[in-house]
C-alpha positions in Angstrom: 8.5 27.1 18.7 5.3 25.3 17.6 4.0 22.5 19.8 3.6 18.9 18.5 -0.1 19.5 18.0 0.5 22.7 15.9 3.1 20.9 13.8 0.7 18.2 13.0 -2.4 20.3 12.2 -1.1 23.6 10.7 -0.4 22.2 7.2 -3.0 19.5 6.7 -2.0 18.8 3.1 1.4 17.6 4.3 -0.1 14.8 6.5 2.4 15.4 9.3 0.4 13.3 11.8 0.6 10.2 9.7 4.3 10.6 9.3 4.8 11.2 13.0 3.1 7.9 13.8 5.6 6.1 11.5 8.5 7.7 13.4 7.3 6.9 16.9 9.2 3.6 17.2 12.0 4.4 14.6 14.8 4.3 17.2 15.8 1.3 19.3 18.7 1.2 21.8 20.6 -1.9 22.8 22.7 -0.6 25.6 24.5 -3.8 26.3 27.6 -3.2 28.5 26.7 0.5 28.7 23.2 0.1 30.2 24.2 1.6 33.5 25.9 4.6 31.9 22.9 5.2 29.7 20.6 5.1 32.7 22.7 7.5 34.7 22.7 10.0 31.8 19.0 9.8 31.0 17.8 12.5 33.5 20.3 15.0 32.1 19.1 14.1 28.5 15.5 14.8 29.6 16.6 18.2 31.0 18.6 19.1 27.9 15.6 18.2 25.6 13.2 20.3 27.7 15.6 23.2 27.6 16.1 22.9 23.8 12.3 23.1 23.3 12.2 26.1 25.6 15.2 27.6 23.8 16.9 27.8 27.2 20.6 28.1 26.6 21.4 27.5 30.2 21.3 23.7 29.5 24.6 24.1 27.7 26.4 26.7 29.8 26.2 29.1 32.7 28.3 31.7 30.9 25.9 34.5 30.0 27.8 35.6 26.9 27.9 32.0 25.5 24.2 31.6 26.4 23.4 34.6 24.2 25.5 33.2 21.3 23.6 29.9 21.6 20.3 31.6 21.7 21.2 33.2 18.4 21.9 29.8 16.8 18.6 27.9 17.6 16.7 29.0 14.5 17.0 25.5 13.0 14.2 24.4 15.3 11.8 26.6 13.5 13.3 26.1 10.0 11.0 23.3 8.9 8.0 25.5 9.7 9.6 28.3 7.8 10.2 26.1 4.8 6.6 24.8 5.0 5.4 28.4 4.6 7.9 28.9 1.7 6.9 25.9 -0.4 5.1 28.0 -3.0 8.1 30.2 -3.5 10.5 27.2 -3.9 8.2 25.6 -6.4 7.6 28.7 -8.4 11.3 29.5 -8.6 12.2 25.9 -9.6 9.4 25.8 -12.2 10.7 29.0 -13.8 14.3 27.7 -14.0 13.0 24.5 -15.7 10.7 26.5 -18.0 13.6 28.8 -19.1 15.5 25.8 -20.4 18.3 25.3 -18.0 19.9 21.9 -18.4 22.4 21.9 -15.5 22.7 23.4 -12.0 26.1 23.8 -10.4 26.2 24.3 -6.6 29.3 26.2 -5.4 29.5 25.8 -1.6 31.5 24.4 1.3 30.6 22.5 4.5 27.0 22.7 5.6 25.9 24.8 2.7 26.7 22.0 0.2 26.6 18.6 2.0 22.9 18.5 2.6 22.1 19.1 -1.1 24.6 16.5 -2.1 22.9 14.0 0.2 19.5 14.8 -1.3 21.0 14.4 -4.7 22.6 11.0 -4.0 19.7 9.6 -2.0 16.6 11.0 -3.7 17.9 11.7 -7.2 16.7 14.0 -10.0 13.2 13.8 -11.3 12.8 13.2 -15.0 13.0 16.3 -17.1 14.8 18.4 -14.4 18.3 19.9 -14.7 21.3 17.8 -13.9 22.8 18.6 -10.6 26.5 19.1 -9.9 28.0 19.9 -6.4 31.5 21.4 -6.3 33.2 21.9 -2.9 36.8 21.4 -3.9 39.6 23.8 -4.9 41.5 21.0 -6.6 42.2 22.0 -10.3 41.2 18.7 -11.7 37.9 18.7 -9.7 37.1 22.2 -10.9 37.9 21.4 -14.6 35.7 18.2 -14.4 32.5 20.3 -14.0 32.0 21.0 -17.7 28.5 22.0 -18.5 26.9 24.0 -21.4 27.6 27.7 -20.4 24.3 29.1 -21.8 22.1 26.6 -20.1 23.8 26.3 -16.7 22.5 27.9 -13.5 25.0 28.5 -10.7 24.0 28.5 -7.0 26.5 30.4 -4.9 25.8 29.3 -1.3 27.6 30.8 1.7 26.2 31.6 5.1 28.9 34.2 5.8 29.1 35.4 2.2 32.9 35.6 2.6 34.1 32.0 2.4 37.1 31.8 0.1 36.2 28.5 -1.7 32.8 29.3 -3.1 34.0 32.8 -4.0 36.9 31.7 -6.1 34.8 29.0 -7.7 32.2 31.7 -8.6 35.0 33.8 -10.2 36.0 30.8 -12.3 32.4 30.0 -13.5 31.6 33.7 -14.1 34.7 33.9 -16.4 33.4 30.8 -18.2 30.2 32.6 -19.0 31.9 35.8 -20.1 34.3 33.8 -22.3 31.3 32.2 -23.9 30.0 35.6 -24.9 27.2 35.7 -22.3 26.9 39.4 -21.4 24.2 39.0 -18.8 26.1 36.4 -16.8 24.4 37.4 -13.5 21.1 36.1 -14.9 22.6 32.6 -14.4 23.6 33.1 -10.8 21.5 32.6 -7.7 22.7 33.5 -4.1 21.8 31.7 -0.9 23.2 33.5 2.1 22.3 35.4 5.3 20.8 38.9 5.3 23.3 41.7 5.0 26.4 39.7 4.0 28.8 40.7 1.3 27.2 38.1 -1.0 23.8 39.5 -0.3 25.0 43.0 -1.3 26.9 41.7 -4.3 24.0 39.6 -5.7 21.7 42.6 -5.6 24.2 45.0 -7.0 25.2 42.7 -9.9 21.6 41.6 -10.6 21.7 37.9 -9.8 18.6 36.0 -11.0 17.5 35.5 -7.4 18.6 35.8 -3.8 17.4 33.5 -1.0 18.1 34.9 2.5 18.3 32.3 5.2 17.6 33.4 8.8 20.8 34.4 10.5 20.1 32.3 13.6 20.5 29.0 11.6 24.1 27.7 11.7 25.6 26.3 8.5 25.7 22.6 9.6 22.1 22.9 11.0 20.8 24.3 7.7 19.7 21.2 5.9 16.0 22.0 6.1 16.4 25.6 5.1 17.0 27.4 1.8 20.5 26.0 1.7 19.1 22.5 1.3 15.8 23.0 -0.3 16.5 25.4 -3.1 18.8 22.8 -4.7 16.2 20.1 -3.9 13.5 22.0 -5.7 15.8 22.4 -8.7 16.2 18.6 -8.8 12.4 18.3 -9.0 12.2 16.6 -5.7 9.0 16.5 -3.6 10.1 19.3 -1.3 6.8 19.3 0.5 7.3 15.7 1.5 10.9 16.3 2.7 9.7 19.2 4.8 6.7 17.2 6.1 9.0 14.5 7.4 11.1 17.1 9.2 8.0 18.5 10.8 6.9 15.0 11.8 10.3 14.3 13.5 10.0 17.6 15.4 6.5 16.5 16.6 7.7 13.0 17.5 10.7 14.3 19.4 8.8 16.8 21.7 9.8 15.9 25.3 7.2 13.8 27.1 7.5 13.3 30.8 5.6 10.1 30.7 8.2 8.3 28.5 11.7 9.7 28.9 14.8 10.3 26.9 15.6 6.7 25.9 12.2 6.3 24.2 12.4 9.6 22.3 13.1 9.2 18.6 15.8 11.9 18.6 16.7 12.6 22.2 17.5 8.9 22.7 20.1 9.0 20.0 21.8 12.0 21.7 21.7 10.2 25.0 23.4 7.1 23.6 26.1 9.1 21.8 27.1 11.3 24.8 26.8 8.6 27.5 29.0 6.2 25.4 31.5 9.0 24.8 31.8 9.7 28.5 32.7 6.0 29.0 35.4 6.3 26.3 33.3 4.6 23.8 33.6 7.7 21.6 33.9 6.3 18.1 30.3 6.5 16.9 30.4 4.2 13.9 27.6 4.7 11.4 26.5 1.6 9.4 24.3 2.5 6.5 23.1 0.7 3.3 25.0 1.8 0.1 22.0 4.0 -0.9 22.7 6.2 2.2 26.5 6.5 1.9 26.3 10.2 1.2 24.2 10.7 4.3 27.1 9.5 6.4 29.2 12.5 5.3 26.5 14.9 6.5 26.2 13.1 9.9 30.0 13.1 10.2 30.3 16.9 9.7 27.4 17.6 12.0 28.8 15.6 14.9 32.5 16.3 14.5 32.1 20.1 14.2 29.5 20.3 16.9 31.1 18.2 19.6 34.8 18.2 18.9 36.1 21.1 21.1 37.8 21.8 24.4 39.5 18.4 24.4 36.3 16.4 24.2 34.1 15.1 21.5 32.4 12.3 19.7 34.4 10.9 16.8 32.0 10.0 14.0 33.1 7.2 11.7 31.4 7.3 8.4 32.1 5.5 5.1 34.3 2.8 6.7 33.7 -0.6 5.0 32.4 -3.4 7.2 35.2 -5.6 8.5 35.6 -8.8 10.5 34.6 -8.5 14.2 38.3 -8.7 15.1 38.9 -5.5 13.2 37.1 -3.4 15.8 38.3 -2.1 19.2 36.1 -1.7 22.3 35.8 2.1 21.7 32.9 1.7 19.2 29.3 2.6 19.5 27.4 1.3 16.4 24.5 3.2 14.9 22.8 1.0 12.2 20.4 2.7 9.8 18.0 0.6 7.8 16.1 2.0 4.9 12.6 0.4 4.9 11.8 0.9 1.2 15.3 -0.1 0.1 16.5 -3.4 -1.2 17.2 -5.8 1.7 20.7 -7.2 2.1 20.2 -9.9 4.7 23.9 -11.0 4.6 25.1 -7.4 5.2 22.6 -6.8 8.0 23.6 -10.1 9.7 27.3 -9.1 9.5 26.6 -5.7 11.0 24.7 -7.3 13.9 27.5 -9.9 14.5 30.1 -7.1 14.7 28.1 -5.2 17.3 26.8 -8.3 19.2 28.5 -7.6 22.5 28.7 -3.8 22.2 26.2 -1.0 22.6 24.2 -0.3 19.5 21.4 1.9 18.2 19.1 1.0 15.4 17.4 3.6 13.2 14.5 2.8 10.9 14.1 5.2 8.0 10.7 4.8 6.4 11.6 6.0 2.9 14.1 8.1 1.1 12.2 11.4 1.4 12.3 10.8 5.1 15.8 12.3 4.9 13.8 15.4 6.2 13.2 13.5 9.4 16.7 12.2 9.7 18.2 15.7 9.3 16.0 16.9 12.3 16.7 13.7 14.3 20.4 14.0 14.1 20.4 17.8 14.8 18.4 17.3 17.9 20.5 14.4 19.0 23.7 16.4 18.5 22.3 19.4 20.5 21.4 17.1 23.4 24.8 15.3 23.2 26.5 18.7 23.5 24.6 19.5 26.7 25.6 16.1 28.2 29.2 16.6 27.3 29.2 20.2 28.6 30.1 21.9 25.4 28.5 24.5 23.1 27.4 22.4 20.0 26.8 25.5 17.9 30.2 27.1 17.7 33.4 26.1 15.9 36.4 27.8 17.6 39.1 25.9 15.8 37.8 26.2 12.2 39.1 29.8 11.9 42.6 28.6 12.9 43.1 26.7 9.6 41.5 29.6 7.6 43.9 32.1 9.2 46.9 29.8 8.5 45.9 29.6 4.8 45.5 33.4 4.5 48.9 33.9 6.0 50.5 31.5 3.5 48.7 33.1 0.6 49.8 36.6 1.8 53.4 35.4 1.8 52.9 33.8 -1.7 51.6 37.1 -3.0 54.7 38.9 -1.7 57.4 36.4 -2.6 55.9 34.2 -5.3 56.3 31.0 -3.4 54.7 29.3 -0.4 56.9 29.0 2.6 57.2 25.3 3.3 59.5 23.8 5.8 62.1 21.3 4.6 60.9 17.7 4.7 62.1 15.0 7.1 62.5 12.6 4.2 62.4 12.6 0.4 61.6 9.3 -1.3 63.2 8.2 -4.6 60.2 9.2 -6.6 60.2 12.8 -5.2 57.6 12.3 -2.6 58.4 14.3 0.5 57.4 13.5 4.1 57.2 15.9 7.0 56.4 15.1 10.6 54.7 17.3 13.1 56.6 18.2 16.3 54.6 15.8 18.4 55.1 12.9 15.9 58.8 13.7 15.7 59.1 13.5 19.4 57.3 10.2 19.5 59.2 8.6 16.6 61.8 10.2 14.4 61.4 7.5 11.8 58.6 8.5 9.2 58.3 4.8 8.2 57.2 3.9 11.7 54.6 6.6 11.9 51.6 4.3 12.2 53.1 2.6 15.2 52.1 5.8 17.0 48.5 4.5 17.1 47.5 3.4 20.6 44.4 1.8 22.0 41.6 4.3 21.8 43.2 6.4 19.1 41.7 7.0 15.6 43.4 7.3 12.3 42.5 10.2 9.9 43.5 10.2 6.2 43.2 13.7 4.7 43.6 14.1 1.0 44.0 17.3 -1.1 43.4 15.7 -4.4 40.5 15.6 -6.9 37.2 14.3 -5.5 36.3 13.1 -9.0 39.2 10.7 -9.7 38.0 7.1 -9.2 41.5 5.6 -9.2 42.7 8.0 -6.5 39.6 7.4 -4.4 40.1 3.6 -4.6 43.7 3.9 -3.5 42.9 6.1 -0.6 40.0 3.9 0.5 42.3 0.8 0.3 44.8 2.6 2.5 42.1 3.5 5.0 40.8 -0.1 5.2 44.3 -1.6 5.5 45.1 0.7 8.5 41.8 -0.3 10.2 42.5 -4.0 9.7 46.1 -3.8 10.8 45.6 -1.7 13.9 41.9 -2.1 14.9 41.8 1.7 15.1 38.7 3.5 14.0 39.4 5.4 10.7 38.3 8.7 9.2 38.7 9.9 5.7 38.2 13.3 4.3 38.9 15.3 1.1 40.4 18.7 1.6 39.4 21.5 1.8 35.9 20.0 2.5 36.9 18.5 5.8 38.3 21.8 7.1 34.7 22.9 7.5 33.5 19.8 9.3 35.8 17.2 10.9 38.7 19.7 11.0 37.2 21.2 14.2 37.3 17.8 15.9 40.9 17.1 14.7 42.2 20.2 16.4 39.7 20.9 19.2 38.7 17.4 20.2 40.6 14.8 22.2 44.2 14.4 21.3 43.6 10.8 20.1 44.0 11.3 16.4 46.9 10.2 14.2 46.8 12.1 10.9 48.2 11.5 7.4 47.7 14.5 5.3 48.4 14.2 1.5 48.9 16.9 -1.0 50.0 16.6 -4.6 51.4 18.9 -7.3 48.5 19.6 -9.7 48.7 18.3 -13.3 47.9 20.8 -14.8 47.1 23.8 -12.6 44.3 26.3 -13.1 44.3 30.1 -12.7 41.7 31.9 -10.5 40.4 35.0 -12.3 41.3 38.2 -10.3 43.7 36.4 -7.9 47.5 36.3 -7.9 47.4 32.6 -6.9 46.0 29.6 -8.8 43.6 26.9 -7.6 46.6 24.6 -7.1 48.4 27.1 -5.0 45.2 27.7 -2.9 44.7 24.0 -2.4 48.4 23.5 -1.3 48.2 26.5 1.0 45.0 25.0 2.6 46.8 21.6 3.1 50.0 23.1 4.5 48.0 25.6 6.6 46.0 22.7 8.2 49.1 20.7 8.8 50.6 23.7 10.6 47.4 24.0 12.7 47.6 20.3 13.6 51.2 20.8 14.6 50.3 23.8 16.8 47.6 21.8 18.5 50.2 19.1 19.4 48.7 16.5 17.1 50.7 13.5 15.7 50.6 14.2 12.0 52.5 13.5 8.8 52.4 15.6 5.7 53.0 13.7 2.5 53.5 15.7 -0.7 53.3 13.7 -4.0 55.1 15.0 -7.1 51.8 14.0 -9.0 48.3 12.9 -8.0 48.8 9.2 -8.9 47.1 6.2 -7.3 50.3 4.2 -7.6 52.1 6.7 -5.3 49.4 6.4 -2.7 49.6 2.6 -2.8 53.4 2.8 -2.4 53.0 5.1 0.5 50.6 2.6 2.2 53.0 -0.3 1.6 55.8 1.7 3.3 53.7 2.7 6.3 52.0 -0.6 6.9 55.2 -2.6 6.8 56.4 -1.2 10.2 53.4 -2.0 12.3 52.5 -5.4 13.8 49.2 -6.9 12.8 46.5 -6.5 15.5 45.7 -9.8 17.2 
């Protein structure tokens, strides 16, 4: 691991030192009622930070086997330096793609391999003259069909750390078939792989002659891979200033190096981890991210990083991202607010004042982001903070023990479908007049046998999670889902999460099943209209999507979670609105 001095001087053209200076005071903590808790946890945060820089896994666990596993997952600390040394390759590759006339780039990924590129796309945009960028991390038939690009001028990025994740693989089969159907014999010339060395995808890409293969170091976990080939190959193809993005990441590493003369609370990244973990230990565990509209997509990346890293063994920080600002009375006492301000963005004085009013008597953290390309710094800041928070909470922030649970449930359902031609789905607890079915988990049924009263299960300190297996590209559906989320927050004061399936399975799904049993879940699936076959598979995209939803509901049930599965006869916004009306009618307004 390079020292701060080496990070600032090794690549003079990147001006890391100047960027580091701008980051030195980019984090401010207002501890408020948690001041004593923060002070008590500061020495442990200092020790965790020192151990992280030494790559000493003992700061997270005394178990030798777990220590070895952690040691094999700390490569993200060196990834910005690796990317700084790889800038010529990234630029040369991207220039060749542009020169060869590609008009569109489609990223096929899931979880950490796709969220960082989507953030870079939404926040930093596409430079003039560069290919249009499309990210697809959904198995919903409508979402897959919506990606309609010119076959002969579209480049496909197949991104998978393990090389065996089902979602990007079936998406690749679909888009390969599109190229073949368009008469493109050398279809592999329009595919690029991003994966770990030696994976099935690595072998396949070389055997089939993909245009290029980018091998990421195996010691970089998926959700810690933003400043690696997973994030920067797509960024380069958007014509973004990848050197600046990397330089900001190096600057945050330099600014965050432990300094015995200052301490954790004054550290640009360690202080954030201290605040998150110390608050969670005081049951203020709903870390609520407040960002300007320009950074909305960044919230999704933070959400998956924190939820998957800390939500295990019955503990965890519950990240709340994308929740609209409400009145102060809409929030419980379990909130830690993290407010991010983009210095080069348009000021919104009214919104900023509202955010400060909401958190006036609560603990809050303020983050100053100098410019949009400083996403590179934010990726590193939040990765370090999450690693430190894991140490303070006594968990391994680099594993995801419950993610495989939902994958196994899906595979079992698909195996039964292959044998019988139908998914084995339990009979519902209730069927509405329009054909919507409602099924309760065992824990929910024990607490209340009446599906209409489901939201009355929310107690102080609980959170509500709305999980939807529908198209990510349908504006009407999204508006109806967001309205339901907001209504539940306002009526109950519960913190709310929202996620599209199967995306959330690879992020917040770990927290849902492995974190504290304080979640109340409404999981929505819908019959596709129409469905879409998967080349080479006995099941369709619609069947896969439903199996993933049903499999996760079964996993939530097994974990003893209070959950409801709603299956709609069609993916219609009006049916979601009607569901919300029914559920909200049976809970008293929070006062």
